[in-house]
N, C-alpha and C positions, 0 to 999 in steps of 0.2 A: 859371544866369546865363546870361543871355548873351555868343552868342560869336564875333568873327566872324578873317578874314582873309584882308589885305589879298595882293594880289599884280598890284605893277606890270607894267605889262610889259616895262620895260626887263630887271625877274626869270627870264619864259620863259626855255626852257632852248633855244641856238638850232643849227645844226646842218646845214651846209651841201656836197653834193654834189655841185654844181653841175649836175649833172639834174634836183632835190632840193631843195631851203631849207628847212626846220620848224623853227617854233616851237614850244614842250613847257608849256604848262600846269602839266604833270607834269611829275615824268621821276627813272626810279630809277636812271639812265647814275652813275656812276665819276664818267664827266670833264661832271658838271652841278653849280656851285659854290654855287649856290641849295638844290638837293633837294629840289624842293618835293613835295613829299609826296598820296598820288591824298586826294580831298575821298569821305571814304565811301566811297561804290559808286561814284560815278564816278573812274576810276582814269585815263581820260588822255583832255585836252582839247587837241591836235593842229593847230593852223591851216599843212597843207602847202600849199605851191604846186609846184606839176613840171615841168617844164621840158615844152616841144611833141614828142609822138610818145614820151616814155621813162612808166616807170612801174615799181609793182611785181610784176617775177610771182608761177608762184603761190604759193602756202604756206595752212598750213595756223591754224584758229585750235578752239577751243573752250569751253565754262564759259563764256564772255565775251557781254552785247549788244551788238554793233558799229553805231552807225551813220555814217552818212555821209550832208554835208551841202557840196554842191557853191555857192560863194560867187561864183563867176566862171568861164564854160567850164565842160564834162560832162567825164564820166568817160564808160570802155569799160569795165563789169564783166563777168566770168562764173566761173563757180562751178561747185563742183562735183553741186551741184540742178539742174545743165541750163544753168540762166537767161545771156542773151547780151545782153546790155541795154545802155544809155543812162542815165546820169542825167544830171541836168543843174541849172541856174538851178533855185529855187524849190521843189525834191522836195529831198527826204530820206530814203534808204536803211535801210537794219535792215536787219544779219545775222545773223539770232537764230544764234551759232553748239551749241549745245546742246552732244552728241555729236562731234564734228566737223564742221568743210565747211575747202574751199580753196576760193578764192578769186587773181583777179589783178585787180590795177589801172592802169589806162594811163589818160593824156592823149586824148580821143576825136580831138583836133586837131594837125594835122600842121605845122602856123603859130606858133598863140596858148600859154600858162604854162595850166592848171590852178589851179588855188585855191580848196579846198574844207575845214570842219572837218572831223576827224573823231572819237568819243567811244564809249569805253570804261563800260558800266557789268556788274559783275555783273551774277553771272542768280540769282534765289529759284525755277531750276527746270533743276539744273547736269544731269541725268540727260535732260532731254525732246530731241528730235528736233532738226534743224537748220533752221532756215525762214528765208525771207527774202522781207519791207517791200519798196513802193518806191508815194510816193506823191506827189502832186502839191498846192502850196498857192497859193493864186493875189496874187501883195505885194499888194492889194487889199484881202483881207480883216486883215492886219495891220494895214493905217496906221492909229495912235496905239489901240493893245488889243498884249495875247499875248495870240498863233494860239497852241494847244494844236497841235506836232506830232508827239505822243509819250505811249503813257501806258500803265497795267499791263493796259488791259480791250477788249478786243477788238470789245467793242458803243461805245466812244468815242473821243473823235475823234482821231486819228494816227495811227503806228504800231503795232504790240500790240510792248511791254515784255515781258518776262521779269521782272521787276523792278518795284518799287514805288517807281515813279518816272517824272517829268510831265516836259515836256524845252512850252517854249516860245520863239516870235520875235516881236517887233517892231520896227515901223519907228512912227517918235513923233517926233512932231513938237515946237518948241520949246515947252517950258509942261509938255507935258502929262506929268501926273502920275495913276500911280496904287497904291491898297495894296493886294500882293499877299500873299495868306491863303497860312501853310504848308501839304499837304496833308492829310500825315499825320503824328500825333505821333512823337520822334524820326525826322521829317525834316528835314533841310539843307541848303539855299538857296547854288546861287552862280550868281551874273552874272559874264560877260564881256562887253564891251563889245566890240562888231566896228569901228562907227563913233559918233562925235562924242564926247558928254561927259551923265552925268545926274549925279545923286546919288543914293543907297541910303544910305538911314538915317543921312543925313549924310555922307557919306562920300561925293569927286567921284570921277569914278570918268572917266578917261578914255578912248580906242580904245585895248584891248583889255588894259589894265586886266579882275580879277582882282576881286571879293570874295565869301565865303564867311559863314554866321550860321548860326545851328545854334546849338538853344533858345530860338526867338523861336516867334509865334505865324502874325510878319506882318512883311512891309520896307513899307517906304512909300521909292518910288520915286517919282520929278520928272528929266523929261528939262530940259537948259539949253541943248539946241539941236538941230537934227536928230541924232536917235539908228539907233543897229539895236545890239539887245541880245542877248543868248542869257535864258533862265533855265533852269536845272535843280534839279530839286526830287528830292533824293535820300537813300537812307537812309543816316544818317554809324552801322551799324552794319554794315558790308558782305559 
């Protein structure tokens, strides 16, 4: 039987620390009154804003696929694999943490805040060595389509995930409609609206609303205003 879970924007866990303003679609924090848990392999879906000149100091990760997508501004990244790079809008960064990686992320600007998404997925290769990937996706390529920005195949479009998961981003005009086919049996799909309004299988979603669906083969998506969407197709057994 088809199942869904709706997460209105107002139910996201909010944490403000001065230098960091974080909205979390999923959280295990004891301070979170909604206690929205992971959606299968999708463990973390954060929308973070970091003040000018601030950032996260060096810290470790293991056995997780960590995807960072700047929405406005740029991040300065440094890691234990030797990367020193800047990640800007229309780019997608992947850290496949594997057996262990340490990194820091700082706002690249000394004047303006940076806003970005951070997504954590469980891995299906926990003993693999850590790996880094970063790719640019021209914004016109996601106009009125769902552009694949991550997949489980190194030969397919997008950054390469060690998980049977796919990520898409779309910039949709009002009236655009499509039917999304779920990739694998046993996968579910979580859609987050970044801007605008869409209808997903009859449910109205507005900015920062999220809807997860599983035990379905396809989803009908229609934009009722200009809209930006993120689509995550992930195993429901983490």
